[in-house]
N, C-alpha and C positions, 0 to 999 in steps of 0.2 A: 504494500500500500504506500502511495506517495502523498505527502502533505506539502501544500504550497507554502513557500516563505513569502509573506506579503509585506509591502512597505507600510508601516503603521502610521496612523494619524498622530501628528505631534503638535497640533494647534488648530484652532478653528479657521484661521485665515490662510493656512499653509496648504497648497494644493499639489506641490511637487518638491523634489529635492534632488541632490546629486549623490549617487552612490560612490562615495569618495574612496572607500577602501574595503576590500574583502579581508577578513581575518582568518578565514579558512580557505583551503584550496578545493577545487573541484575534485570530487571523489574521496574527500576526507570523511572519516566517521566523526559525527558530532554527538555530544551528550546534551541533555536538557540543561539550559542555562549557559551553554557555550556562546561566546561572542562571535557573531557571524559577520556583520558588516557595520560600517559607520555611514549614517545619512546626514549630509549637510544641507540645511535649508537656509532661507534668507534671514532666519532669526537665531537658530541654535543648531548644534550638532547632536545627533542622537545615536546611541549604540543599540543595535538590534540583536537579540539573543535567540537561540534555538528553543522552540516550544516542544519539540519532539526529538527523540534520538534516532539516528540512522545515518545513511550515507548521503552526503550533500551533492546535489547536481545543480551547478550554477548555470543560469541562462542569460544573465545580464552582466556585462563586463564593468570593471571599475571605470569611473568617470562619466558614466551615462546618467542623464537626467531621467528620473523615474517618477511617474504620478503616484500620489498617495493611493494605496489600495491595490497597486499593480503587483504581479508576481515576478520575483527576481531569481528564484531558485526553487528546487523541490528537495524534500528529504525522504529518502526511501526507508521507511520504518521497518521493512521486512529484513533489511540487511543487518547482519549481526556485527558487533564490534570485533575487530581482530583480536585474536588471543594474545594477551600481553606477555604470557609466559614464554620464555625462550629457553629451549633445552640447553643445559650446560654441556659444552663439549668436553669429553673426557680427554685428559692429556694422553697422547700416544706414547706407548712404551718405547723407550729409547732402544734403538738397535745397538747391539754390541758391536763395537768397531773392531775389525780385525787388527791385530797388532801389526804395526808397520815392520816391514822386513828390515833386518839389520844390514846396514850398508857395509860392504867390504872395505876395509881400510885401504887395501892396495889398489882398488878400482873405484875412485870417487865418481859419483854420477855427474855427468856434464850437463849444464843447463841447455835447454833447447832454445835456439836463437829464433826470434820472431820480430818482424818489423813493428816499431812503436807507432801507434796511431798519431797522426798529426793533429795537434789541438786546433779546434775550430773556434773562431771568434764568436761571442754570443750574438744571437740574432737581434737586430735592432728592434726596440719597442715601437710598435706601430703608432704613428701620430694620429690623435683624434682630430678629425677635420670638422670645423664648424659647419652647422647645417644651413648657414646663411647669415645675413646681416641682422636679422630680427628673429625673435621667437614669438609666435602667436598662440595664445591659449584663451579659452573661454573664461569669462568672469565666473567666479563661484556665485551661488545664490546670495550668500552673505555679503560679498563685495558689491553685487548689483543693488542689494537693498540699501547698503550704506551710501552708495553713490546717489541713488534716487532720493533718499531721505535728506542728504546734505543739500542737494539742488532744490528740493522742495522747501527746505528751511530758508534758503536764500530768496526764493521767489514769493513765499507766502507771508513772511514776517519783515517788519522794518527793523533790521538788526543794527544796533549801535554798540560800540565798545568803549568803556571808560576804564581808566587805569589808576592804580595807586601803588604804594610800596610799603612793605612791613619790615621792621627790624626783628629778625628771628633770634636775637640774643637770648631773650628771656625763655622762649620755648626750648632752645638748645640747652641752656643751662639747667632748666628744670628736668628735661629728659635725662641728662647726664647724672643729675643728683639722685633721681628716683628709679633709674632703669633697673638696677640690680634687684631691689626690693620688689618692684612692680612685676618683673619677670618671674621671680620666685613665688609670688603670691598668686598671679593669674595665669602663668604658663605661656604668656605671649609677650613680645617686645612692645614697648611704647613707641609708636611711630609718629610722623607728622600729620598723617591724614586724619587721625581721630581728632586732633586739635582743630583742624580745619572744618571737619563736619560739625563739631560742637559750636564753633564760631559762626558757621553758616546758619545753623538752626537758630541761634540767638539773634542774628541779623534778620532772618526771615520773620521771626516773631515781632521784631521792632518795625520792620517795613513789610507789611503783609501784601502790598501790591505786587511784590516780586514773586510771591507764592500764589499767584493767580494765573489764569490762562483764558484765552478767547475760545469760545465754541459757538460758531455762527455769529449771531448778534447779541450773545450773552457773555458776561464776564463771570467766570467761576473762580471764587476765592477758596483755596484749600486751607483746611484747619488741621492738617496732618503734615508730618515732616518725614517723607520718604525720600532719601537722598541717593541719587545715582552716582556711582563712581566709575569713570571711564577706565577700562582696562584694555591694554593692547595685547592681542594674542597673535599666534602665527596665522590664524584664519581671518583676522581683522579686528576692528574695534568693537568691544562689547561694553554695555553699561549695566552691570548688575545693580540692583536697588536694595539699600539697607532700609528696613522698615522701622517706623516709629523711633527715629533717632533721638527725639527729645526725651525719650524714656531710658536711653542707654547711657551707661557710664563710658569713660574712655576705654576701660577694659572690655566692656561689652562690644563696643565698636571695633576694637582691634581683633577680637575673636571672629566677628562676622567678616571683616576684611580678609583675615587669614583663610577663612573657609572659602570665600570666593576666589582667592588666589589659587588655592589648591584645585578647585573646580575648573578654573580657567586653564590651568596647566594641563589637567587631565582631559579637557574637552567635555566636561560634564555639567556645564552651566545649562540649566533648563529654561524653558520659555517663561515659567512663572517667576524666575529670578530676574527677568529683564522687564517685566511689565510694570506699569505704573511709574511712580516717581514724580516729584514736583519740582526738583531742582537737580542740577548735575555739577559735579566737580571733575575737572580734567587736569591731570598733573603731567604737563609736558616737561617739567624739570627733571624727571627721571631719565630723559633722553638728552638732557643738556640744553633745552630750550631756555633762552633768556627772556623772551617776550613773544607773545602771540595773541591772535584775536580768535578765541574759540567760537565755533558755530553752534547755534541753539540745537537742542534736542527736542523737536516738536512733540507735543503741544506746549512744552514748558516755555516760560517767559524769561528764564535766566540760566546762565552757566558761568561758573567761576573757573578761571584758568590759573593754576599754580605754576611756578617756574623755578628755575635753578637758583639755589641760594648761593650768592656770590659776595665775597668781601668787597666793600666799596667805601671810599671816604665820604662821610656824611657830617653835617654840622650838628653837634650836640652841645647845647648851652653855650653857644658862641665859640666852640672849639671844634677842630676837625678830628674826627675819630674814625677808625676802621671798624665797620660793623658788618655782620652777615645779613645782607639785604635780599629780599625777594620781591619781584614785581608781581602784582595781582592784576588780573584783567577780568572785568565783568562784561560779558556780552548779554544784551537784553532786548526784548521786543519793545520798541519805542511806542507801539500802539497801546501797550498796557502800562508801561513804566515810564515815568518822566525822568529827565536827567538828574533833578535834585534827589529823587528817591534812589537812583542808582549810585550816585556819589555817596549819599548817606549810608547806604548798604555797605559799601566798601570800607568806609570809615569805621563802621561798627565792627567789621571783621578785623581791621587793623588794630583797633583798641583791645579787642578780646585776645588777639594773639600776642600783643605786647604786654598784656597782663594775664598770663595763662594760669596762674595759681587758682583764680576763681573758677575757670573751666575745669581744672583738675579736681577741685573740691566739690563742684557740683556733680 
């Protein structure tokens, strides 16, 4: 009896995906729960496992775009698993070697003369020839979705960016002071992102217009604080959402961030992890970006760009000092948010980060 391997539904709006990798070969015997293939869609990657045991017969090759509900292979459940036991080979009895004849002293054996083979030079390694001046490949569903969403954001919102800078001395000193005890108590390191999330939540509470979004001719103001954190992966940019951030401590935020980092690395971020969110934080500083203008994540009205921490000379109480400074960039939908509100929002974040003990205690 053969059982069809069907592309499963992974979300209401997803109609197809790319079969990016087979993890079993055609003809392999699979057990229930074995990983069969990875399906890449415009939102997430999903791993599909075997529901029956038997011999796998693949009908769709890697890289093909497959509709949800289509058959990509069959499992022959009548085929039995190969016997795993291998008979041990008994060591063969050693044959007794005949004693070598004693050479006569007066007649030594003469060596047989033979021509020595002429050593040949090693064959040259064949050079790999380029296939042309360009490489052409189809966009993955995820990359197509990212491209479409970015273009739509530019075309449907009045995006404006305002900047400020923050002295990171206090955050860095606090992290250094409490890091050992924090890690021992909570099992995670204290990073910068949790401070930024707490500062963003405080600023959103003070400037609620940035926690709003347009829907048709209505303005929806959110009273929850689900913050998306942009994560770069091999397959493209993803924005997992941390829920109810106003209720989480720095330790709680760090644990969720670590969980998402592991999921992203293993390609296990699910559709539910990406849905919702009322504001996004993007950290280009991890790649060395000094300044950028982030693009909105629709239908949100604001996104904060973090950047590289760099020592710069700044004026402190009439004197020039070297401080670790970071540029902040807030891109916002000018249809919803006025310039005064955007500037005030950034100042609130700056004040919170330059006095982080309060965030830590909260």
